[in-house]
N, C-alpha and C positions, 0 to 999 in steps of 0.2 A: 336638352336639359341645361347646358351651360348658358345659352342665350337668355333663358328665363332667369337664371341666377344673376346674370349681369344686369338685366333689366331691373330686378328687385334691388340690387345694390345701388344702381344709378338712381332709382326712385328714393331710396333712403338718403342718399347724398343730397338730393334736391329738397327733400322734406326732412329736416333734422329730427322731427318727432316720431319718425317711423318706428313702430314697435315700442314706443315709450309706455304704452298701457296695453296689457293683454289679459285675456281671460277666456272662459268658455263661450262658444258661439250659440249654444242652445242648452236650456234646462227644461225639465218637465216635472209634473206632479199631478195628483188627483185633487178633486175638490176637498177642501178642508186640510190639506197637507201643509207642511212647512218645508220650504226649500231654501237652500243657501248656495251662494257662489262666492268666489274669491277673485278679485281683480288685482293684478300685480303691476306695479309701476316702477319707473326708474328712479335712481337716486336724485336726479335734478328736480323731480316732482314731489319730493318728500314734504316740503312746507306749503304746498299748494292745496287749495280747497278741493275736496272730493265730493262727488254727488252721484245720485241715481235718479233717473227720470224715465218717463214713458214717451216713446216717439209719437209725435202727432204731426198732422199736415200731409197733404197729398203730393204737392210738387216740391216743397221745401221742408226738410225735416227740422222739427224744433221740439223742445222739451215741454212736458206738462207733468204736473204733480211731482215737482222736483223735491228731493230730500237730500239735505247736506249732512255730511259727517261732522262730528265734533272735533275741536282742535286739541282736546286733552287726551285723546286716545280711548275715551270711554265710549261705550255703545250708546247711540242716540236713536230713539224710536219715534216715529211719527205714524200714527195709525197702525197699520199692519206691516210696516216696513222698518227695519232696523239696519243701521250702518255703523261700522266700527273700523276706524282707520288705525293701522298699526305701523307707525313710521319706522320702528326698529326692523320689521320684516318686510317693509315696503309693500304692504298688502292692504286692500280694502275688502272687508267682509260684508256682504249684503244678505239679509235674511228676510224672506217673504213668508208671512204667516197666514193661515186660514185662507188658502187660495180659493178663488171663485172663477167661474167660467169667464167673467168679464175681465179678469186680470190677464188673460191671454193676449199676447201681442209682442211688440218689439220694444226693448228698453236700451237706454244708454248708461254705461258705466263711464263716468267722465271725471276729468280734472280741470278745474278752472285755471287759466293762465292768460297772460297778456297776448292779445291777438286771437288765434284760433285755439279752442279748447282741445285737449287730448281726450279721445273717447273711442269706444268700440261698441258695436251693436250686439245685443243678446236677445235671442228669441225665447219667449216663455210659452210653453205648451201646457194647457190645463185640460185634463180629461175628466169627464163626468164621474161622479162617485159611484154611479151604478155599474160602471165598467171595471171597478176595482176587483181584482181576483180575491175570492174568499179564502181565508187562511185555514178555517176549520169548517168543513161541511157538516151540516146538521144530520144526525142519524135519523133514519126513516122510522125505526121502531126500537123499543127497549131491548128486543131480542138480538138486534144487530150490534149492540154495544158490547164489544169484547176487547179486553186489553190486548194490544199488539205485543207480541213477544219481543223482548229487548234483544239487541245484538249480542249481549253477553250470554243470555240464555241460549240463543241459537248456536253460538260458538261452543257452549258447553255440551249441547246435544250432538253437534256435528263431529266434535273431536273424538268421543268414544266410538261413534259409528265408523270413523276412519280407522281407528285402532282395531276394531273387530273385523272389518272387511279386508284390511291389508293382508293378514296372514292367509285368509281364504283365497284372495286373488293370487298371491304368490304360489299357494299349493296348486291351484288350478293351472297356473302357468307351467309349473314343473311337470304336472301330470300330462298336459298337452305336449310338452317337449319330449317327455319319455315315450308317449304314444307315437308321435311322429318318428322318433328314432327307431322304435321297434318296427313300425311299418316299413321304414326305409331299409332296415336290415333284412326283414322278411322278403321284400321285393328283390333285393340284391341276391339273396341266397337262392330264391326261386329262379332267377335269371341264370345264375351260374349252373344250377342243376339242369335247366332246360338246355343250355349250351352243351353241357357234358353229355346229356342223353343224345343230343343231335350228333355229336362227334362219335359217340359209341356206335350208333346205328350206321353212320357213314363208314366207319372202320370195318364193321361186320360185312357190309355190302362189298367193300373192296376185297376182303378176305375170301368171300364166297365166289367172287368173280375170278379170282386167281385159281381157285380149285376147279 
């Protein structure tokens, strides 16, 4: 564990921009949905230009369909993409509207700066609208349409039942305990009588033997 931490710290020392821009690695949605994500940057990038673009290229990654955020902190929209830079909170909000299957891919949330830009890669997953789970299943017939009892009504029904059954259960428990006690007392008395009879017979035999 510690060697990995040291390697990361060493990498950050070699590359001063390490962790200067962070955000989610993956977002997802269905066709037609609107999804949003937030990129967080450091104080030194407050006045730099922020952008959002789609990754293209096979061997060398580059941007396409780049959208830049406005400098006034207001939301800026190009097509179905909106960007809003909030320098006070050091965040860049990206909103993607009316998703299509073609929107799926990898995108860069980036900050323009002298030399190499600060950016991180975000994967966008778009699922077909046919896979969207239905929230309300259609009833098969008018006879099946019955209002479901509310939790309040169920609780009102269950509480009186508990109040009625509780004394009955207590009474049954007392009767069972009394029956067990009576049975134990009877068995104990029967055992004592059997022992007494056995001793009496033994004494009589001894007496007769003496005679």
